[in-house]
N, C-alpha and C positions, 0 to 999 in steps of 0.2 A: 837645380839648386833646391835645397830642401826647406821647409818652413822653419824648420829649427834654426838652420844657418841664416835665413833671411832675418827671423827675430833677433837673433844675436847681432848680426851686422848692424841691424836699424837701431840697437840697443834699447830695445822696447822693455820697460819696467815689467817685473813679474807680478802677475795678479795676485793679490793677497791670498785669494781660495789656493792658487797654486801652492804658495809658500806653506799655507797652514796645512794641506793635505799631503804635500811630500814629507815636510817634517814629521808627521803622524805616521805615515808609512815607514820612514827610516826609522822611527823610535821603535814601531813594533818589529820590524826587520831585526834590529838590534838586539831585541829581547827574545827572538826566534833563531838562534845560530847565525844571524847576520850574513846571511847567504849574499845579499846584494852589496853589503858593506857601503852604503851611500855615502858621498862626500859632497860637500857643499862649498869647498874652499875658494872656487873659481871657474873661469873658463875651461871646458873639457872634462870636468868633473862628472862622474854619472849622476851626481844630485841634481847638478845644474842642468843635465839633459833632461832628466825626468820633470824639472821644473817648467823648461820649455815646451814638453810635450804636454803638460797639464795645463799651460797657458793657451796652447792651441785648442785644447779640448774646451776650456772655458769660455774661449771667442767664438765657439760655435763651430768652427771649422772642423772639428774631430769627431762631432756627432753624426750618426748614421741619418 
């Protein structure tokens, strides 16, 4: 099982820093050809996946 799935199954709230950074990345992407076309509407969206990845990073598990 992946860390992302674990966090999703445990319904762990997103870190506020993750939300801020993900929204900023999505805004920059949208102004620059919208390559990633991030969506934050719910489970399974690529924006939701980005949020969980950032949560893992800010929790210290994704740092080298």
